[in-house]
N, C-alpha and C positions, 0 to 999 in steps of 0.2 A: 342469606347474605344480609347484613345490616344495611339500612338505607341512610342516605345522606339528606340533610334538610334541603328544601327547595333553593335553587340558585337563581340569580337574575339571568335575563336573556343575554345573548351576545352583546347587544348594543349597550345595555346597562353595565355589564361587566367590563366591556372594553373602555367605556368612558370612566369607569371607576378604577381602571388599571388592575383588575383582578384577573387571574388566569382562567381562561376558558378556551379550549381548543375549538377550531372550526370542525368540520365533519368530513367523514370519508364516505364517498358514494360510489355506486357501481350499478351497471345496467344490464338489461337482457340482450340476448343474441341479436335481436332487432329491437333495441330499446325504444319504447314508446308505442310500438305497434302491437296489437293484441286482438284476439278474436276467437271464434270457436275452433279454429285449427289448432290452437294451443291448449284447448280444454278437453283433453282425452288422456287416459292412462297410456303409458308407453306400450307398444306391442311386445309380444313375447320375444325375448332376446335383446331387448333394448331397455334403456333406463333413462329416467329424467335426472338431469344434473343441474343443480343450482350452485353458483359460485359467488362468493363475496371476497373483496380485497380491501379490508379496512386498515386504517392506521390504528394504533393502539392507544388506549387510555394513558399508558405510561410512556409512549414514544411516538412523536410525529415525524420522525426521520426515516421511517421504514414502514412497509406494509406486510402483513401476513396474507396468505391465501387459504380460504376454507371452502369446502364443498359439502353438498348435502343432496340426498335423493328425495327429500320430502319437504324442503324449505323450512324445517324446524330444527333438526339435529345436524348442526354443521360440525364437520371434523376438519382438523388442520391438514391441509395439503402441503404447505411449506411455510415455515416461519422466516421472517426477514427476506421475503422473496424478491423485493426490489427496494433498493436504496439509491436515490438519485445522486448524481456526481456532485451536486452542490445543493444548498438550500434544504427545504423540507418537502415532505409529501403528505398532503392532507386532502380530504374530499376526493379520493380516487374513484373515478367512474370508468367502467370497463364495458366494451362491447366486442363482438366478433364481426370483423369486416368481410366483405366479399372476397378478399384475397386470402382468406383462411387464417389470418393473424388476429390475435386479441390486442386491442389497443386500450391504453390507459390515458386519461387526461386528469389533471389534478392541480390543486392549489400549491404554489411553490414556496410560500413563506409562512411563517408563524403569524399569529394575529397581531402582534405588536408592530410588525414592520410594514412599510409600504410594499404592496404586492401587485405589480402591474402585469405580471406574466402568468400564464398557465402552462403546465408541463405536459409532455407527451412521451409515452414509452410503448414498446411493442413486445409481444411474446408469441411463440408458436404453440406453447403447451400450458400456459397460465402459471407456470411455476418459475420460469427463468425469463427475465425481462431485460430489454435493451433500451437505454435512453435514446430518444430521438432528438428532441429540441424543446426549448422554452419559447413560447410565442407571446409577444407583447400585444395585449388587447388594445386596438387603436381607438380609444375614447379620450377626448380632450380632457386634460386635468384629472386623469384617472388616479384614484388613490389605492383601491383594492379590487382585485378580481378573484372571487372565491367560488368554490363549489361548482366547477364546471360539470355538466351532465351531457352525455351522449343522447341524441334523439334521432332515430332513423324514421323518416316520414314515408308515407305510402308510395311516393314516387321513387323511393330508394335514396333520396338525398340524405346526406349525413350532416347533422347539425350538433352544435354544442350550445346548451343553455347555461349561461354563466351569470352569477350575481355580482354586480359592479357598483362601486361608490366613487364619488369624485371628491376632490380636495376641499370643496366648500362645505361638505358635510360627510366626513369620511366613514361614518357608521350608518348611513342611510343607504341601503342597497336596493337596486332595481334589477330585474331579470332581463337579460339581452340574449338574442339569438345570433350565433355565428354559423354560417353555412359553408361547408367545404366546397371549394371550386375546382378541386381535382381529386382523382381517386386515391392518390397517395396521401391525402389528408395533410398536405403541407402548405396549402393556400386557403385563405378564408375570406368571405365577404365582409363588408363593413357591418359593424354591430347594429342590430335593430332591437329597440326596446319592445317588450311584450306589452301591447296596449291593454289597458284595463286592469292589470294586476297592480301596477303603480309602485311607487317607492315604499321603502320600509318593509319589503318582502324579500325573503332569502330562502335558499334551498328549494327552488321551484322544480318540481318533478312533474313530467307530462306523460300521459298515456293517451293514445288515440284508439277509439272504438268506432268503426264505421267512418262517418264524416265529422265526428265530434272529438275535439281535443279537451282532455280533462287535466286540469292543473291542480296539484297539491302544493301549497306554499306556506311557509311559516310567516305569520305576522309578528314582527319584532316588537310591537307595542304590547299586544295581548299575550304573546308567547303561545298562541294556539295555531294548529295547522288548519288552514282554510282551504276551501274548494271552489274552483271556478271552471267555467266551460267556454269554448269558443268554436267557431267553424273554420278558423284558420290558425296555423301555428303561432303566428305573431299577434293574433287577436283581431278585434277587441274581445277580451275576456270579460265575463260577468261573474263576479264573486257572489255565490248564492248561499254558501254555508260558512258561518263565522262562529266565534266563541267555541264552546265545548259541544259542538253540534254532533260529533260522533262518539262522545263519551271517552275520549282518549286522555283528557286532562290537559293542563298547561305545562309549560317548560318542556315542550316536545319539539324536536327538529329533525331534519334530514329524512323526510318521508321518501319512501320508495315503494312502488306498487307493481305487483307481478300477478299473472293469472296462474292458478294452480291447475293440476291435472283434472280436477272435478268441475272446473268452470268458475269456482269462487275466485274472488280477488283478495289478495293478501297485501296489506300495507305493513311495512317495517318502519320503525322510527326510534330515534335516540331519545330516551328519557333522561336527558343530561342532568335534570334536577335531582333525580334519585339514584343515578348510576345504573339504571336498568335499560336493557334493550328490549323493545316490545314488538309484538305483531298482533294484527287484528284482521278479521275476515269479513267480507261482504258477499252476500248471495243475491243482491238486487241491484247490481251495477252502481255501487257507491252510495246508495240512499241510506242504508243502515249498516252498522258494524257490530261485530261481537266485542265483548269486553276484552280489553288488551291483556295479553299474557306475556310473561317474560320468556325470552328465548333461552333454552339451556345452553351450556358450554360457553358461548361467546358473550353473553350478557355480563357487563362489568369489565370486559376486556376490550372488545371491539368498539370503535366509534364510527357513527354515521356512515353507513354503507348503503349501496344499492345492489341489485341482484341481477345476474345473467342466468337465463334459463335455456337449457339445451336438451335435446334428445340424442343420446349417444348409444353406441353398441355395447354389448357385454352385460346386459341386464339379465335378470332371472328368466329362465325358460321352462315352461311347464305345459305339457300337452293337455288339451281339453277333450271332454267326452270320453274320459278314461277313469277308472277307479284307482284310488291311491289311499294309503294310510300316511299319517303325518307324525313323525317322531320328533320329540323334543331335542333340540340341539345340545342342551346341557344336562339332560337326564335321559340317557339313551335307551333306557328300558321302558320309558313312558310314552304314550301315544294319545292323540285325540280319541275321545270316545263319547258317544251320546249316552247319558244316564238321566232318565226321567226328563227328556227334552233338553237338558243342559249339557254343555260341552265341558268335559273334565279331562284330566290327564293321568289316568291310572297306569299301572304296570300291565303290559300285555306281553305274553310269551307264547311259545308254541303249544304249551299245555293249557292255555286259556280256552274257555268254552267256545263253541261255534257261535253262540249268541254274542259273546264278548268280542269275538273277531269281526262279526258282521257289524256290530255297533262302532267298530274302529275303522270301518271302510267307508269311503266317500267318493261320490262321482264329482269330478272337476268339470265345470261347465263355464261357458262365457258369462261374464258379469251381467246381472239383470239390468243394471243401470248404465253400464259401459262395457261393450263387448271386448275391449282390450283388457278389462279387469277380469276378476274371477268370482264365481259363486260356487257353493258346495252343497250337494244334496246327500242326505242320509238314505238308508235302504228303504225307508217308508216314503221317500219323495219330498220330505220337508227340507227347507233351506236353512243353512247357518246364517244367523243374523244377530245383531246386538240389540238388546232391550234393557234399558236402564244400565247400560254398559256391561251387562252380563252376556256372554256368548251362549246362544240357545238355538234350537231348531223349531221352526214353525212352518205351517203351510203358507204358500204364497197367496196373499190376498189380492194381488194385482194392482196395488197402489204404488205410487211413485216413492212414497216413504219406505215401503217394504223393500222395493228394488234397491234403493240406496243403502238401507240398513244391511242388505244381504250381499253387497258388492265390496270386494277388497282389491287393493292394488298391490301387486307383487313388488317388493323391494329386496335388495340383496341382504342376506342374512349374515350372521356373525362367523360362520364357518363355511367351508366348501360345500356346495350343494344345498345349503340352508336358505330359506326364504322367510322374510318378514312380511306380515299381511297387514297393510295399512287400511283403516276404515275409509271407505269412499266418501262418506258425508261428514266425517270428523277428521280432517287432515291432521297428521301428526299423532293420531291415536292408533295403537296397534293391538292386535290379539297378543296377549301375553299371559303366561301362567303365574298364578299366585296361590299358594296353598293347594296346588294341583287342580285349580279351577281356572277356566279360560275367561278372561275379561278383555274389554277394549279400554286401554288406558293411554294417556298422553305420554310420549317419550320423555324420559328423564335425562337423556343424553349421556347415560352411563354405559359402561361395558356390560354390567349386570343386566340392565334393561334390554340391551340388544340381544344378549344370550337368552333371556327369558322369553323374548318375542320371536325367536328364530326356530323354525321347524323344517325338518328334512322330508320331502316327499319320497316315499319308499313304496315298494310293491304292496299291493293290498293284502291285508290279513284275511279278509273274507272272500 
């Protein structure tokens, strides 16, 4: 995809009267709350499901719904899933309430117009939505209320964090907290500004770990996503990371943070300057981050979303402590086989030698790094692991690194009975065959990649 030259921030664009959409955001099942309970592979028969509900780069009058089992490869669930009865829908944030329904809150007007309301809609299945109401945010001389975000706190209270500006300076935004005062989410407390973050910050996304609130917020002057912490939802926050502290670059907005199955934290953000949607991972609770990479499929189409994460039924199921062989989903005569310690995909038939059949037989065991995941032993007791992204078998050296290299998370495959094996310590990377060799590679988001990375567990050859 060709890139576009850097664009000014919202504030600069708006003042210059050039077109720049606001953003679409979405949240987790309990948006804002996270911890070790969320950091585990789904048990056998269950699946992790991530959902996003973005408005489109080409249309801010409707939203699509996408879902993914790995927070990388998002597939369309329904296009134009919700179109409000009037006005626009931008910055749509979603969560699942205790009543079993999914709720959206969103910006109701385009950036050119005064926008003093935020909208609400509801769905039982994430695909079909019903408009509820538009709510006028009660701030004196309000000019714009943008990018409302759901946040469920540790006491179960439901909050919306919304960026607001007043008529005296309509492009200077400050984050406010609205707290639901009833379970129907139809009544709200008076707005309270988040102390310490201050004005000229927008798209504030908050995650709570333990007793600490972590805020990711865009500074509209520098165009960088900043980081702040507090011991209370409303602050005072201390901004401790500014500039390009995480290596994400500038002209970034709409941060959203979710915890992955392996315990890492993933941030998603809209690279509106170059038309790319990015993600980046942290393994040390937000101190350092991986280099940002573009999301396949939705990058260039979806705008500013956040993510809801759920564990649902219907995932892959595979017994442990049994022997199995693994058949390629798209080359049905080819199977996993150990050849000189490397995992390859040769043809195996009834006339293959006993040694070849034995080399194509593996014991499925609980994951070394996560018992909900899977590890695989060959006949000599060595474990399948990735090394320099090549799949191979080595003796367990007892280290944490080896355990992670040798653990895989089961994801639904491309055909009935097929399973895709995601690397535990490289989220979004899968065992896939290329030239009949098995490697761990990042998903390309294509049907071919899904087929090449899908394998059917069958009765053992050996």
